[in-house]
C-alpha positions, 0 to 999 in steps of 0.5 A: 149395051151396059156402060159402067163408070167407076171413079177412085179418088187418089189424093186429088187425082182420079182413075176413070174405068169404062167397062164394056160388055165385050171389053175393058178400057181403063183410063188413068189420069196423067197426074196419077201416073206422076204421083205413082212415080214419086211414091215409088221413088220415096219407097225405093229400098237401098240395094246393099251388097256386103262382101266378106273375105275371111273370118276376121272381117265377117266379125265386123260385117255380121252386125251390119248384115243383121241390121240390114236384114232387120229392116227389109222395108228399107234395105235389100241385102245381098251377100258375096263370099270370097277369099279364105272363107271357102278354103278347107284349111282355114275352116270353110268359114262360109258355113258360119254365114249360112248358120246365121241364116244369111242367103249367100248370093255368090261364092267366088273361089279367088285364092291362088294357093302358095301363101307367098307374095306372088300368090297374093298378087295372083289372087287379086287378079283372079278376083278381078276376073270373077267379080264383074259378072257378079256385080253386073248381075247384082247391080247393088246401089252400095258395096260395103267392104271392110279393112285392109285385105288384098281381097278387099282391094280387089272388091273396091277396084272392081266396084269403083270401075263399075260405078258402084258406090263403096262404103269402106269400114275402118279406113284411116287407121294406121298399122305397120305392114303392107296393110296400111297401103292397101287400106289407104288405097281402098279409102281413095276408091271409096265414096263413103267411110265409117271409121272407128276413132276420132284420129282415124277420122282426122287421118281420112280428112288429112287424106283429102276425103270429104268430111261430110261423107265420113261417119265416126261410128265405132267398130261394129264388132263392139256392138256384139262383144259389149253385149256378150261380155258378161254371158253366163255360159263362158265357162262352158265355152272355155272348157269346150275349147281347152278342157275341163281342167282350165279355169277363168284367167288361167289360160292364154290366147295366141294369134300371130299372123305373117308380116308380108313386108318382112316374112322371114323375121315374122316367122322367127318371132313366131318361133320365139313366141312358141318357145316362150309359151312352152317355157311359160307352161300355161294352157294355151289356145293357139289359132292358125295364122291367116292366109297371107304370104308366110303362113305356110312356113309359120304352120311348119314351125308350129308342127315342128315344135309339136304344138298340136300334140302338146298337152297344154296347147289347143291349136284350132283353125277357127272359133265362132266370133261369139265364143272367141270374144268370151275366150278373150274376155276371160283369158289371163293374157292374149299374145301375138300380133292380131288386131283383136289384141289392140282392139277388142281385148281392150274392151274387156281389160284383158292384158295383151302382149303385142309382138313385132311391127304388124300393129305399129301405129294402132291406137291402144289402151293401157292393157297392151304391152308392146314387144316391138323388137322380139329378138329373144324368147326370154324377152317374150317370156318376161313380158308374159310374167309381167302381163299374165293374170292382170286386169286393166280398166276397160277401154272403148277406144274403138266403139261404144256399142252403137256403131250399127244404128249409126251406119244404117242411118248413114246408109239410109241418108245416101242420095243416089241422085248425087253425082257418083264422081268423088270430090276431094277436100283440103281441110286443116288436119288440126281441130277438124269439124266432124259432121257425124250423121247422128249429131252425136260424139260431137264433143269429146269430153272428160269426167273430172273429179275433185276429192276435196276436204270439204266437197266432192265435185264432179264436172264434164270438161271438153277438149278446149277446157270449157266446163260444160257442167259442174256438180258439188256435194258435201264430202261425207266423213266415212269411206263407205259413204264417200265412195257411194256418193262419188259413184252416184254423182258420176253415174248421174253426170254420165246420164247428163252427158248424153243430153249435153251431146258429150262423149266421155273418154274417161275419168280423171280424179284429183285428190289430196295426199300421196298418190300412185298414179300407175295403180290409181291408188291413194297411198296417204291422204291429207288430214282433211280427208280422213280414212282415205289411205291405201285406197284403190280409186281406179277399179271401182270407178272403172267397173261402175262406169266402164271407162278408163280412170286416171288418178293423181295428186291435186298439186300435180293436177293443177300443174297438168292443167297449166300445161294444157290450158294455162300459162304452161302451154307449150313450155317445156320446163316449168314449176307450179306452186299452189298457194292455198290452205297449204303449199303444194305444186308440181314440176314439168321437166321436158314436157313430162310431169315428175312423180319421183321414185316414191311418188313424193316429188314436188312437195314444195310446201315442205322445203325448209327455208329456216332452221328455227322457223315455226312448226309445220303440219308435217312435224318439221320446222321452218317449211315454206308452208309454215310461213306462207300458206293460208293456214299460217297467215290465218294463224298470224292474223288471229294472233294480231287480232287477239293482241288487238294489233290487227284492226286499223282505222277505216278497216271494216270488220264485224265482230262475228266474222271469222279471222282469215288471211284476207283480214291480214292482207287488208290491214297491211294495205291500210298501213298496218305495219305489224301485218305488213311485217308478217306478209313480207316474211311470208313472201320472202320465205316463199320466194326463198323456197322458189329460188331453191327450186330454180337452182335445182331444176332450172325451169323457164317459168314459175306459175303461182296458183291458188287464192294467194297467187296474185298477192305473192306474184310481185314480191316473189319476183322481186326477191328472185331478182335480188337473191337468186343466181344471176343465171336464174334471176330472169325467170318469170313468175306469173299468176295462174288465170285458171279458175278450176285447176284441180278439175281441169288437171284431172280432165287433162289426164284423160284428154291428153291420153285420148289424143296420143294413143300412138306410142 
């Protein structure tokens, strides 16, 4: 009888195999069984079911589906299709999913036709009847649902009741219809959340969702659209949908959906929009409305007006997402109430007209013009005149193109051994602590630029006003060299921001001279910055960095810095006076910065306080700046020095040292009566100018900023208490404690806008 023994080493365990001529016996050591079990658990793939209901949510889910499919060793993808995907009137858009080579595991006909409120309720009920069998068969570890549709609510309800973990995309956002209620209901059913914006994240935390299960990812569709924006075949796409005669930027994309909480009014707005588009007489690509209650009536209005036969219109049921974003990117305008207008269009800077209340509360970029009460076709027509053909800085409010990798990593981190039961938290809404799974986007920051006469300075500044990094280079003399250096410094700073774990929300620019902040144009520069007039700063910086850009005068920026980070925080009305080389400043009235009709407000240095005073740099005589600026004091110090009247006993002054205002102040402190007389005159002139300001705008606070602020504070306060009207004598005068007001003010333009995008 033959006996053979084999031993196979697996780690430190062995399989013993005994072979008999007539039979085979295998003995496996128990430790080996344990190691196999542990190994299999480590390699278990996450079974993810992605359910898509319509053309809109597929554009957000498809990038995730491609990502899951690209990692078959980590994820097992199942696709469920339901809702309007399977309806011929809405384009049978499930075919797009098949064209993308996804295997559709289940197709559920869940829509009850009728397009009214009752039909939507019946559709939810029908979906709830059909979904349990599908979910029971697929048994996913995680179900991914998107947004705020009634179909998605049915999916979330079924999964929650069947103890299936739910990942909800785009929760926490706010709009103006029943979608809000549905979206928040899905969020309460969901176990995990991938949201698009910091404000949405704060809303979820305020709704008591566990912040450790919230991922600030950005919108998945941005991953595709930011890559597709500059494709070279866009003219072929435009012509295939609108005809050979249509050029880039010369057409309109229109997409209007019913508002289910006010159907009749939304139908009326739809008719007014069509009338305005007919009158405006531009090529228009109009998409059919979605399947919500009221859509059938809207289609009747469109057909009654002959839109489908009109030579300027192309009415379509569906456009593939890759082609649709090309059409939006190169359109002269987008009009309607689709979320695409307030979300995706902003990434291209395409002008948008948002009609009605369907998107009320959404965060929007400056490219969106709201016509909330669209009660006449003339109002919509006027909005078209204002918006058509414009281009705006691109916005990344909803994403930076890296959402899918974050979501995949987030899914991979889900511990299936954790309890399924949700727990709710009660964190403070203000300043929430976000636990982003990639440890990125932790620090929301601004890129701040100070265009000084001597130096170009660029800094990364966070929400709290901390300067995380600062860079400085001598300011070139020519316009071309200056702009080239500026863009080079900005790009290098952006690269450094990544290593500093900063998310740059935008760019703020502080510059001397008169500025049109609405257009981002320097109208007239100061003498210190030559060749810097009628210069558009916003466009080249925005094009180079793909970020929104704000530009304002350095005095206004210093005032904004005080409002956000300094003594002006929480003060409704105050004035900032900058006492440096010149005299400048800014005025905050009712919490808003005053610019004036020609952007010349708050030229405080050129308030005249004497009819026969010294000549000012502006050409006038007796201005505050001619008495109290650093340049004026330096001029007086040189005069006294030349007359040998400046130096006093004990005063240390080197022969080669340039004479400055500091020497004048030092001499006065040591008892030099001539120097003291000059400074008293300067202080009085400054105080009289400030008294004029008090009598005009009546602020509650005056903030002195700049290198001379601490010196002027006490004498100015004294003169006000003696010579101002009784009602203003108690106005406080304080010296700023901000070290970099110009940079901080430039940053505040970005940071303030980023935290108040709801209008």
